[in-house]
PyMOL Python script that loads the backbone (N, CA, C, O; Angstrom):
from pymol import cmd

cmd.read_pdbstr("""\
ATOM      1  N   UNK A   1      -0.720  22.990  18.115  1.00  0.00           N
ATOM      2  CA  UNK A   1      -0.986  22.539  16.799  1.00  0.00           C
ATOM      3  C   UNK A   1      -0.539  20.951  16.662  1.00  0.00           C
ATOM      4  O   UNK A   1       0.610  20.625  16.960  1.00  0.00           O
ATOM      5  N   UNK A   2      -1.381  20.105  16.254  1.00  0.00           N
ATOM      6  CA  UNK A   2      -1.148  18.771  15.910  1.00  0.00           C
ATOM      7  C   UNK A   2      -1.438  18.309  14.546  1.00  0.00           C
ATOM      8  O   UNK A   2      -2.396  18.676  13.865  1.00  0.00           O
ATOM      9  N   UNK A   3      -0.511  17.454  14.201  1.00  0.00           N
ATOM     10  CA  UNK A   3      -0.696  16.968  12.787  1.00  0.00           C
ATOM     11  C   UNK A   3      -1.496  15.617  12.813  1.00  0.00           C
ATOM     12  O   UNK A   3      -1.260  14.755  13.659  1.00  0.00           O
ATOM     13  N   UNK A   4      -2.460  15.477  11.836  1.00  0.00           N
ATOM     14  CA  UNK A   4      -3.109  14.082  11.780  1.00  0.00           C
ATOM     15  C   UNK A   4      -2.349  13.072  10.815  1.00  0.00           C
ATOM     16  O   UNK A   4      -2.156  13.364   9.635  1.00  0.00           O
ATOM     17  N   UNK A   5      -1.920  11.847  11.383  1.00  0.00           N
ATOM     18  CA  UNK A   5      -1.385  10.793  10.524  1.00  0.00           C
ATOM     19  C   UNK A   5      -2.376  10.160   9.520  1.00  0.00           C
ATOM     20  O   UNK A   5      -3.366   9.559   9.937  1.00  0.00           O
ATOM     21  N   UNK A   6      -2.145  10.275   8.347  1.00  0.00           N
ATOM     22  CA  UNK A   6      -3.181   9.635   7.363  1.00  0.00           C
ATOM     23  C   UNK A   6      -2.332   8.639   6.568  1.00  0.00           C
ATOM     24  O   UNK A   6      -1.691   8.974   5.572  1.00  0.00           O
ATOM     25  N   UNK A   7      -2.363   7.385   7.066  1.00  0.00           N
ATOM     26  CA  UNK A   7      -1.518   6.164   6.404  1.00  0.00           C
ATOM     27  C   UNK A   7      -2.214   5.925   4.994  1.00  0.00           C
ATOM     28  O   UNK A   7      -3.402   6.232   4.895  1.00  0.00           O
ATOM     29  N   UNK A   8      -1.581   5.426   3.963  1.00  0.00           N
ATOM     30  CA  UNK A   8      -2.099   5.065   2.615  1.00  0.00           C
ATOM     31  C   UNK A   8      -3.166   3.811   2.976  1.00  0.00           C
ATOM     32  O   UNK A   8      -3.048   3.021   3.912  1.00  0.00           O
ATOM     33  N   UNK A   9      -4.136   3.849   2.071  1.00  0.00           N
ATOM     34  CA  UNK A   9      -5.112   2.867   2.131  1.00  0.00           C
ATOM     35  C   UNK A   9      -5.013   1.967   0.986  1.00  0.00           C
ATOM     36  O   UNK A   9      -5.788   1.011   0.997  1.00  0.00           O
ATOM     37  N   UNK A  10      -4.204   2.083  -0.010  1.00  0.00           N
ATOM     38  CA  UNK A  10      -3.913   1.228  -1.151  1.00  0.00           C
ATOM     39  C   UNK A  10      -2.508   1.538  -1.583  1.00  0.00           C
ATOM     40  O   UNK A  10      -1.925   2.617  -1.474  1.00  0.00           O
ATOM     41  N   UNK A  11      -2.042   0.362  -2.116  1.00  0.00           N
ATOM     42  CA  UNK A  11      -0.570   0.415  -2.742  1.00  0.00           C
ATOM     43  C   UNK A  11      -0.366  -0.673  -3.928  1.00  0.00           C
ATOM     44  O   UNK A  11      -1.025  -1.702  -4.071  1.00  0.00           O
ATOM     45  N   UNK A  12       0.553  -0.274  -4.636  1.00  0.00           N
ATOM     46  CA  UNK A  12       0.795  -1.164  -5.816  1.00  0.00           C
ATOM     47  C   UNK A  12       2.166  -1.411  -6.125  1.00  0.00           C
ATOM     48  O   UNK A  12       2.917  -0.436  -6.088  1.00  0.00           O
ATOM     49  N   UNK A  13       2.622  -2.490  -6.414  1.00  0.00           N
ATOM     50  CA  UNK A  13       4.217  -2.874  -6.290  1.00  0.00           C
ATOM     51  C   UNK A  13       4.416  -2.310  -7.942  1.00  0.00           C
ATOM     52  O   UNK A  13       3.612  -2.558  -8.841  1.00  0.00           O
ATOM     53  N   UNK A  14       5.400  -1.680  -8.064  1.00  0.00           N
ATOM     54  CA  UNK A  14       6.049  -1.256  -9.282  1.00  0.00           C
ATOM     55  C   UNK A  14       6.717  -2.172 -10.115  1.00  0.00           C
ATOM     56  O   UNK A  14       6.923  -1.996 -11.315  1.00  0.00           O
ATOM     57  N   UNK A  15       7.075  -3.226  -9.405  1.00  0.00           N
ATOM     58  CA  UNK A  15       7.810  -4.397 -10.151  1.00  0.00           C
ATOM     59  C   UNK A  15       6.860  -5.415 -10.763  1.00  0.00           C
ATOM     60  O   UNK A  15       6.913  -5.784 -11.936  1.00  0.00           O
ATOM     61  N   UNK A  16       5.957  -5.845  -9.819  1.00  0.00           N
ATOM     62  CA  UNK A  16       5.137  -7.006 -10.497  1.00  0.00           C
ATOM     63  C   UNK A  16       3.580  -6.731 -10.594  1.00  0.00           C
ATOM     64  O   UNK A  16       2.847  -7.528 -11.179  1.00  0.00           O
ATOM     65  N   UNK A  17       3.106  -5.589 -10.007  1.00  0.00           N
ATOM     66  CA  UNK A  17       1.844  -4.970 -10.247  1.00  0.00           C
ATOM     67  C   UNK A  17       0.800  -5.480  -9.320  1.00  0.00           C
ATOM     68  O   UNK A  17      -0.403  -5.379  -9.561  1.00  0.00           O
ATOM     69  N   UNK A  18       1.383  -6.128  -8.064  1.00  0.00           N
ATOM     70  CA  UNK A  18       0.544  -6.667  -7.173  1.00  0.00           C
ATOM     71  C   UNK A  18      -0.172  -5.335  -6.530  1.00  0.00           C
ATOM     72  O   UNK A  18       0.507  -4.315  -6.412  1.00  0.00           O
ATOM     73  N   UNK A  19      -1.336  -5.347  -6.180  1.00  0.00           N
ATOM     74  CA  UNK A  19      -2.110  -4.374  -5.594  1.00  0.00           C
ATOM     75  C   UNK A  19      -2.669  -4.935  -4.325  1.00  0.00           C
ATOM     76  O   UNK A  19      -3.203  -6.043  -4.258  1.00  0.00           O
ATOM     77  N   UNK A  20      -2.498  -4.005  -3.196  1.00  0.00           N
ATOM     78  CA  UNK A  20      -3.167  -4.354  -1.917  1.00  0.00           C
ATOM     79  C   UNK A  20      -3.886  -3.199  -1.488  1.00  0.00           C
ATOM     80  O   UNK A  20      -3.673  -2.058  -1.899  1.00  0.00           O
ATOM     81  N   UNK A  21      -4.922  -3.601  -0.472  1.00  0.00           N
ATOM     82  CA  UNK A  21      -5.545  -2.274   0.210  1.00  0.00           C
ATOM     83  C   UNK A  21      -5.599  -2.826   1.773  1.00  0.00           C
ATOM     84  O   UNK A  21      -5.558  -4.001   2.138  1.00  0.00           O
ATOM     85  N   UNK A  22      -5.689  -1.796   2.478  1.00  0.00           N
ATOM     86  CA  UNK A  22      -5.632  -1.791   3.999  1.00  0.00           C
ATOM     87  C   UNK A  22      -7.002  -2.393   4.428  1.00  0.00           C
ATOM     88  O   UNK A  22      -8.083  -1.941   4.050  1.00  0.00           O
ATOM     89  N   UNK A  23      -6.853  -3.404   5.213  1.00  0.00           N
ATOM     90  CA  UNK A  23      -8.303  -3.990   5.810  1.00  0.00           C
ATOM     91  C   UNK A  23      -8.354  -3.692   7.242  1.00  0.00           C
ATOM     92  O   UNK A  23      -7.630  -4.258   8.061  1.00  0.00           O
ATOM     93  N   UNK A  24      -9.204  -2.813   7.526  1.00  0.00           N
ATOM     94  CA  UNK A  24      -9.349  -2.476   8.970  1.00  0.00           C
ATOM     95  C   UNK A  24      -9.652  -3.597   9.774  1.00  0.00           C
ATOM     96  O   UNK A  24      -9.068  -3.762  10.845  1.00  0.00           O
ATOM     97  N   UNK A  25     -10.551  -4.421   9.342  1.00  0.00           N
ATOM     98  CA  UNK A  25     -11.216  -5.576  10.127  1.00  0.00           C
ATOM     99  C   UNK A  25      -9.903  -6.534  10.732  1.00  0.00           C
ATOM    100  O   UNK A  25      -9.886  -6.961  11.886  1.00  0.00           O
ATOM    101  N   UNK A  26      -8.955  -6.748   9.853  1.00  0.00           N
ATOM    102  CA  UNK A  26      -7.800  -7.508  10.439  1.00  0.00           C
ATOM    103  C   UNK A  26      -6.528  -6.882  10.561  1.00  0.00           C
ATOM    104  O   UNK A  26      -5.465  -7.467  10.767  1.00  0.00           O
ATOM    105  N   UNK A  27      -6.711  -5.571  10.413  1.00  0.00           N
ATOM    106  CA  UNK A  27      -5.315  -4.662  10.629  1.00  0.00           C
ATOM    107  C   UNK A  27      -4.161  -5.089   9.845  1.00  0.00           C
ATOM    108  O   UNK A  27      -3.047  -5.234  10.348  1.00  0.00           O
ATOM    109  N   UNK A  28      -4.431  -5.296   8.580  1.00  0.00           N
ATOM    110  CA  UNK A  28      -3.279  -5.766   7.750  1.00  0.00           C
ATOM    111  C   UNK A  28      -3.658  -5.457   6.329  1.00  0.00           C
ATOM    112  O   UNK A  28      -4.811  -5.162   6.014  1.00  0.00           O
ATOM    113  N   UNK A  29      -2.551  -5.539   5.387  1.00  0.00           N
ATOM    114  CA  UNK A  29      -2.703  -5.473   4.000  1.00  0.00           C
ATOM    115  C   UNK A  29      -3.252  -6.838   3.402  1.00  0.00           C
ATOM    116  O   UNK A  29      -2.857  -7.954   3.740  1.00  0.00           O
ATOM    117  N   UNK A  30      -4.201  -6.568   2.485  1.00  0.00           N
ATOM    118  CA  UNK A  30      -4.834  -7.691   1.724  1.00  0.00           C
ATOM    119  C   UNK A  30      -4.715  -7.387   0.238  1.00  0.00           C
ATOM    120  O   UNK A  30      -4.661  -6.276  -0.289  1.00  0.00           O
ATOM    121  N   UNK A  31      -4.685  -8.584  -0.335  1.00  0.00           N
ATOM    122  CA  UNK A  31      -4.695  -8.384  -1.944  1.00  0.00           C
ATOM    123  C   UNK A  31      -5.917  -7.906  -2.529  1.00  0.00           C
ATOM    124  O   UNK A  31      -6.993  -8.494  -2.430  1.00  0.00           O
ATOM    125  N   UNK A  32      -5.724  -6.809  -3.151  1.00  0.00           N
ATOM    126  CA  UNK A  32      -6.881  -6.168  -3.863  1.00  0.00           C
ATOM    127  C   UNK A  32      -7.048  -6.448  -5.194  1.00  0.00           C
ATOM    128  O   UNK A  32      -6.206  -6.067  -6.007  1.00  0.00           O
ATOM    129  N   UNK A  33      -8.117  -7.122  -5.560  1.00  0.00           N
ATOM    130  CA  UNK A  33      -8.411  -7.763  -6.890  1.00  0.00           C
ATOM    131  C   UNK A  33      -7.673  -9.070  -7.318  1.00  0.00           C
ATOM    132  O   UNK A  33      -7.266  -9.875  -6.480  1.00  0.00           O
ATOM    133  N   UNK A  34      -7.534  -9.227  -8.535  1.00  0.00           N
ATOM    134  CA  UNK A  34      -7.084 -10.427  -8.988  1.00  0.00           C
ATOM    135  C   UNK A  34      -5.524 -10.556  -9.265  1.00  0.00           C
ATOM    136  O   UNK A  34      -4.964 -11.608  -9.573  1.00  0.00           O
ATOM    137  N   UNK A  35      -4.869  -9.234  -9.095  1.00  0.00           N
ATOM    138  CA  UNK A  35      -3.476  -9.327  -9.486  1.00  0.00           C
ATOM    139  C   UNK A  35      -2.648  -9.461  -8.356  1.00  0.00           C
ATOM    140  O   UNK A  35      -2.464  -8.488  -7.624  1.00  0.00           O
ATOM    141  N   UNK A  36      -2.057 -10.699  -8.096  1.00  0.00           N
ATOM    142  CA  UNK A  36      -1.476 -11.156  -6.856  1.00  0.00           C
ATOM    143  C   UNK A  36       0.004 -10.984  -7.042  1.00  0.00           C
ATOM    144  O   UNK A  36       0.738 -11.204  -6.078  1.00  0.00           O
ATOM    145  N   UNK A  37       0.481 -10.632  -8.132  1.00  0.00           N
ATOM    146  CA  UNK A  37       1.989 -10.450  -8.352  1.00  0.00           C
ATOM    147  C   UNK A  37       2.790 -11.702  -8.374  1.00  0.00           C
ATOM    148  O   UNK A  37       2.249 -12.784  -8.600  1.00  0.00           O
ATOM    149  N   UNK A  38       3.958 -11.597  -8.164  1.00  0.00           N
ATOM    150  CA  UNK A  38       4.994 -12.486  -8.373  1.00  0.00           C
ATOM    151  C   UNK A  38       5.470 -13.043  -6.919  1.00  0.00           C
ATOM    152  O   UNK A  38       5.662 -12.226  -6.018  1.00  0.00           O
ATOM    153  N   UNK A  39       5.656 -14.408  -6.697  1.00  0.00           N
ATOM    154  CA  UNK A  39       5.894 -14.895  -5.326  1.00  0.00           C
ATOM    155  C   UNK A  39       7.181 -14.601  -4.853  1.00  0.00           C
ATOM    156  O   UNK A  39       7.315 -14.560  -3.630  1.00  0.00           O
ATOM    157  N   UNK A  40       8.219 -14.375  -5.614  1.00  0.00           N
ATOM    158  CA  UNK A  40       9.514 -13.990  -5.217  1.00  0.00           C
ATOM    159  C   UNK A  40       9.932 -12.561  -5.496  1.00  0.00           C
ATOM    160  O   UNK A  40      11.121 -12.247  -5.438  1.00  0.00           O
ATOM    161  N   UNK A  41       8.973 -11.677  -5.801  1.00  0.00           N
ATOM    162  CA  UNK A  41       9.023 -10.288  -5.909  1.00  0.00           C
ATOM    163  C   UNK A  41       9.456  -9.682  -4.594  1.00  0.00           C
ATOM    164  O   UNK A  41       8.815  -9.958  -3.580  1.00  0.00           O
ATOM    165  N   UNK A  42      10.487  -8.887  -4.543  1.00  0.00           N
ATOM    166  CA  UNK A  42      10.525  -8.011  -3.316  1.00  0.00           C
ATOM    167  C   UNK A  42       9.754  -6.580  -3.577  1.00  0.00           C
ATOM    168  O   UNK A  42      10.291  -5.621  -4.131  1.00  0.00           O
ATOM    169  N   UNK A  43       8.790  -6.593  -3.223  1.00  0.00           N
ATOM    170  CA  UNK A  43       7.747  -5.591  -3.563  1.00  0.00           C
ATOM    171  C   UNK A  43       8.456  -4.021  -3.277  1.00  0.00           C
ATOM    172  O   UNK A  43       9.007  -3.669  -2.234  1.00  0.00           O
ATOM    173  N   UNK A  44       8.300  -3.351  -4.304  1.00  0.00           N
ATOM    174  CA  UNK A  44       8.584  -1.857  -4.225  1.00  0.00           C
ATOM    175  C   UNK A  44       7.267  -1.239  -4.424  1.00  0.00           C
ATOM    176  O   UNK A  44       6.760  -1.259  -5.546  1.00  0.00           O
ATOM    177  N   UNK A  45       6.685  -0.703  -3.450  1.00  0.00           N
ATOM    178  CA  UNK A  45       5.475  -0.005  -3.271  1.00  0.00           C
ATOM    179  C   UNK A  45       5.565   1.392  -3.933  1.00  0.00           C
ATOM    180  O   UNK A  45       6.601   2.058  -3.950  1.00  0.00           O
ATOM    181  N   UNK A  46       4.452   1.755  -4.447  1.00  0.00           N
ATOM    182  CA  UNK A  46       4.524   3.031  -5.324  1.00  0.00           C
ATOM    183  C   UNK A  46       4.248   4.272  -4.401  1.00  0.00           C
ATOM    184  O   UNK A  46       3.798   5.308  -4.889  1.00  0.00           O
ATOM    185  N   UNK A  47       4.531   4.149  -3.011  1.00  0.00           N
ATOM    186  CA  UNK A  47       4.527   5.347  -2.286  1.00  0.00           C
ATOM    187  C   UNK A  47       5.755   5.987  -2.268  1.00  0.00           C
ATOM    188  O   UNK A  47       6.723   5.308  -1.925  1.00  0.00           O
ATOM    189  N   UNK A  48       5.921   7.137  -2.562  1.00  0.00           N
ATOM    190  CA  UNK A  48       7.213   7.868  -2.843  1.00  0.00           C
ATOM    191  C   UNK A  48       7.255   9.201  -2.178  1.00  0.00           C
ATOM    192  O   UNK A  48       6.464   9.510  -1.288  1.00  0.00           O
ATOM    193  N   UNK A  49       8.189   9.978  -2.625  1.00  0.00           N
ATOM    194  CA  UNK A  49       8.337  11.427  -1.987  1.00  0.00           C
ATOM    195  C   UNK A  49       7.147  12.322  -2.097  1.00  0.00           C
ATOM    196  O   UNK A  49       7.022  13.294  -1.353  1.00  0.00           O
ATOM    197  N   UNK A  50       6.230  11.997  -3.053  1.00  0.00           N
ATOM    198  CA  UNK A  50       5.148  12.821  -3.196  1.00  0.00           C
ATOM    199  C   UNK A  50       4.078  12.532  -2.111  1.00  0.00           C
ATOM    200  O   UNK A  50       3.382  13.504  -1.817  1.00  0.00           O
ATOM    201  N   UNK A  51       3.839  11.443  -1.506  1.00  0.00           N
ATOM    202  CA  UNK A  51       3.114  11.170  -0.705  1.00  0.00           C
ATOM    203  C   UNK A  51       3.404  11.726   0.621  1.00  0.00           C
ATOM    204  O   UNK A  51       4.514  11.528   1.115  1.00  0.00           O
ATOM    205  N   UNK A  52       2.427  12.464   1.301  1.00  0.00           N
ATOM    206  CA  UNK A  52       2.550  13.058   2.565  1.00  0.00           C
ATOM    207  C   UNK A  52       1.617  12.437   3.465  1.00  0.00           C
ATOM    208  O   UNK A  52       0.409  12.561   3.264  1.00  0.00           O
ATOM    209  N   UNK A  53       2.130  11.680   4.587  1.00  0.00           N
ATOM    210  CA  UNK A  53       1.159  11.009   5.573  1.00  0.00           C
ATOM    211  C   UNK A  53       0.820  11.915   6.693  1.00  0.00           C
ATOM    212  O   UNK A  53       0.366  11.406   7.717  1.00  0.00           O
ATOM    213  N   UNK A  54       0.981  13.162   6.626  1.00  0.00           N
ATOM    214  CA  UNK A  54       0.483  14.119   7.501  1.00  0.00           C
ATOM    215  C   UNK A  54      -0.242  15.193   6.943  1.00  0.00           C
ATOM    216  O   UNK A  54       0.164  15.752   5.924  1.00  0.00           O
ATOM    217  N   UNK A  55      -1.424  15.580   7.599  1.00  0.00           N
ATOM    218  CA  UNK A  55      -2.202  16.690   7.172  1.00  0.00           C
ATOM    219  C   UNK A  55      -1.899  17.831   8.165  1.00  0.00           C
ATOM    220  O   UNK A  55      -2.445  18.926   8.032  1.00  0.00           O
TER     221      UNK A  55
END
""", "prot")
cmd.dss("prot")
cmd.show_as("cartoon", "prot")
cmd.util.cbc("prot")
cmd.orient("prot")
């Protein structure tokens, strides 16, 4: 029995509202939409204990 790893595809900073989405083409997070957030924010992403990366 093996588990499939399912990483998040979107995330949002709970401090400044920056939204990012995973871009498969460049294999990195990119800004999603027009909310780029604060330059000096230490981003706290909205991924918490409720998120399960395994199926």
